[in-house]
C-alpha positions in Angstrom: 25.8 7.9 -12.4 22.8 7.4 -14.8 19.2 7.1 -13.8 19.1 3.4 -14.5 22.1 2.8 -12.2 20.4 4.8 -9.4 17.1 2.9 -9.9 19.0 -0.5 -9.9 20.8 0.4 -6.7 17.6 1.6 -5.0 15.8 -1.5 -6.0 18.7 -3.7 -4.7 18.7 -1.8 -1.4 14.9 -2.1 -1.0 15.1 -5.9 -1.7 18.0 -6.3 0.8 16.1 -4.3 3.5 12.9 -6.3 2.8 14.8 -9.6 3.4 16.8 -8.2 6.4 14.8 -5.3 7.7 16.6 -2.6 9.6 16.1 -2.5 13.3 12.8 -0.8 14.2 11.3 -0.8 10.8 7.5 -1.3 10.7 6.1 -2.7 7.6 3.0 -4.5 6.6 2.4 -8.2 6.9 2.6 -10.7 4.0 -1.1 -11.2 4.5 -1.7 -7.5 3.8 0.4 -7.8 0.6 -1.5 -10.9 -0.5 -4.9 -9.1 0.1 -4.1 -6.2 -2.2 -6.5 -5.9 -5.2 -5.0 -6.9 -8.5 -5.6 -4.9 -11.6 -6.4 -7.2 -14.6 -4.2 -6.8 -17.7 -7.2 -5.8 -19.8 -7.8 -2.8 -17.5 -4.3 -1.4 -18.1 -3.6 1.3 -20.7 -0.4 1.3 -22.8 0.8 4.4 -21.0 0.2 3.2 -17.4 3.5 3.0 -15.6 4.7 2.1 -12.1 5.4 5.2 -10.1 8.4 3.4 -8.5 10.3 1.9 -11.5 8.7 4.1 -14.2 8.2 1.1 -16.4 5.1 0.6 -18.5 3.1 -2.3 -17.0 2.3 -3.8 -20.4 6.0 -4.2 -21.2 5.7 -7.3 -19.0 3.9 -10.2 -20.7 2.3 -11.1 -17.3 2.1 -7.9 -15.3 1.2 -8.2 -11.6 -0.2 -4.8 -10.8 -1.8 -4.1 -7.4 -3.9 -1.2 -6.2 -3.4 0.2 -2.7 -6.5 0.8 -0.5 -5.8 4.5 0.0 -6.6 5.6 -3.6 -7.9 3.8 -6.7 -5.2 5.5 -8.8 -2.3 4.4 -6.5 -1.2 1.2 -8.3 2.2 -0.3 -8.6 4.1 -3.4 -9.8 3.9 -5.8 -6.9 7.6 -6.4 -7.3 8.2 -2.7 -6.6 5.6 -2.0 -3.9 6.1 -5.2 -2.0 9.6 -4.4 -0.7 8.6 -0.8 0.1 5.6 -1.9 2.1 7.6 -4.5 4.0 9.7 -1.6 5.3 7.2 1.2 5.4 3.5 0.7 6.1 2.7 3.8 4.1 1.7 4.6 0.6 4.7 6.1 -1.2 2.5 8.7 -2.9 0.1 10.0 -0.2 1.8 8.6 3.0 -1.4 7.0 4.3 -0.4 4.6 7.1 -1.9 1.2 6.6 -1.2 0.1 10.2 -3.3 2.7 11.8 -6.7 1.5 12.7 -9.7 3.7 12.4 -11.0 4.6 15.9 -14.4 3.1 16.5 -17.3 5.6 16.7 -18.7 5.7 20.2 -22.2 7.1 20.7 -22.8 8.5 24.1 -26.4 8.8 25.2 -26.5 11.1 28.2 -30.3 11.0 28.6 -31.8 8.7 31.2 -34.6 6.5 30.0 -38.1 7.9 30.5 -39.8 6.6 33.6 -43.4 7.6 34.0 -44.1 5.7 37.3 -43.8 9.0 39.3 -45.7 11.0 37.0 
């Protein structure tokens, strides 16, 4: 089986799983996908490729390239990363989980306020 066949089967499986997610899968919401920053065509270089499909972005007349919030260099074709993120809420490169919320910083002040009435 050639590389192109493997990629086509993988893409077909990802699309199928995105439409009919396996039981217990935890992906991101459509709102998260819609909020991803787009990379304008003029910012793309001729050798920039999608890490998933390995296709040069500029081969497409109207590329839709998005940047993930984990790293400015983690960018993908929306058609490739969308199905992945619907199944897995993690970056496929660094595995940052986009569903984990940052814990709020709580400042504890153990000192009692100064009271000079008994002084």
